[in-house]
N, C-alpha and C positions, 0 to 999 in steps of 0.2 A: 982914290977911296981908298978907306983903310974896314980889314975887316974888326972892326970893335965887340968883343962879345958881351957885354954891357951891353949895348944900345944893340946890335942887330938882334932883330926876333931865337928861336928857333927851329932849326931846320923840322921841316916837316916828314910825310912819308906822303913815298911818289901818289898813295892809293887810298894818301886819309882824307878827309873830305875838310874843305875849310870851312871855318867856321862866321859866324855870321851876328857874334855877337858876344859881348868879351867884357870886362868889364868887375871888376874889383873880385877876383881869382874864382869867378864862370864863366867858363863855355860851353858856348851855345850850339855847337852846329848835328847834321840833320841825323848821325848818327848818335849820336851822344849830348851829353851834359855833363861837366866835368868841374862838381865845385870844389874850394878847393885842396883840390888834387884826389877826388873822387869820383870814377867815374859815373856811370849811370846809365845803360845803356837805352834809349829808345827804337826798339826793334819793337816790343810789343805797346808802341803809348796808344790809346784810342787820343787821349784830353785829358787835359791840362784843368787845375785850378787852383783857386790862391783860396785858402784858409783860414778866418782872423779866429787867433788863440784871444779869449776876456779874459783881462785877469782876475785872481779867484783875491780877492779882499772882501772876500768872508772871515779871514781873522781878526783881520786889522778894529773889523765895531767892536767883537766881546771884548777883545783887550780893552779897546776906550772905556766900557764901563765895566770894569773891574782893574782899568787907574780909574776910576770916575770914584768909585765903591773904596777902594780902600787910600786916598790920600784924604775921602771925606771920616770916612774910618781912625788914620795917621792924628786928620785932626781935632776930630770931637774924644779922640784921648790925649792928646795934648805928645804926640811921639813924633820925635822928628826921620828917627828911621823910616817912619812905617810913611807918614808924606814923600821921601824919596821915594821909599820905591814906584810909590801910585808914580810921580810924576817920570820915573825911569820909564816904567809899564808904559805912559802916553807918551813915550818917548819915540817907544820900540814900537806904535800902535801905529801912530806917523809916520815911520817906516813903514812902518806896511805896505800903508797904505801911497805915501807915494814912488816904491822902488817897483810896483809889478807894476809891468809893459806889458800892454800889448802885445804880439805878436803873429808876424804872417808867415804864412804856411803853404811853397810851393809845389804839392802834392801832381804828381800823373796818373791819368787812372789808367789802372789793364787794363784787362781783359781776367790777368787772376787774381787782381784786385794796385790799392791806393798806395805808391811811395812819396815818400816826398823825400825831393829833396833839395831847400831850403830852409831855410826859418829866419827870419832875419826883423830885425826894432820897424822896419822903413819900409812903407807901404812902398813909397814910388820904383822904388829896386825892386821890387816882386811882381809889380803892375809889368816891370820893363823885361826880366826872366822869363815870365809865367807868355808874356809876346810873343818876347824869342819863342820856345819851346813850342807853340800855339802854331807857330809857322811854323816850325819845324815838321811835328810833330803833319805837319799839311803837306810839309813836302818831300816824307821820304817813301819810299815804294813800303804797298803792303806787302807785306809775303807772298798775299797770294798778285801780285801782280807783278811780284821776279818774275814769280811762279810762271802767270803766262808766259811773261815775255822772253822769260828760255826757250829756245831752238827745244824739244822732239828729239829724245834718244833713243837710238835702236836698238 
């Protein structure tokens, strides 16, 4: 058996909790979530929610209206450059509409507020991460339970 550093997993500290979710540079354990190398502690986490950012397509329609008006004006005055500007504005309007994607954000709710831990366009991935985080929050000991379990000091 060879110890190939590429195929063998990185060594873990003796007291580090084992992750129960690892996918696409996201690791969830009962103590924290690590997203693309950035750790977020789950110490005071109360719950998890997935928030959906709707695309902002409100600029595409006015751009298209201006494009149509400019193109019509170019046709009326028989100006090729003005027609070309109208067509280019129509293309900009289409691209503005087409490339506005929905973003799914995974938020950890704490007493102090919400922390965004992940933003992705893949709803399935966001739901899998949120489910793992909910499981981690449910399994994580609360600070009051940790104090109650600790032996009394004299």
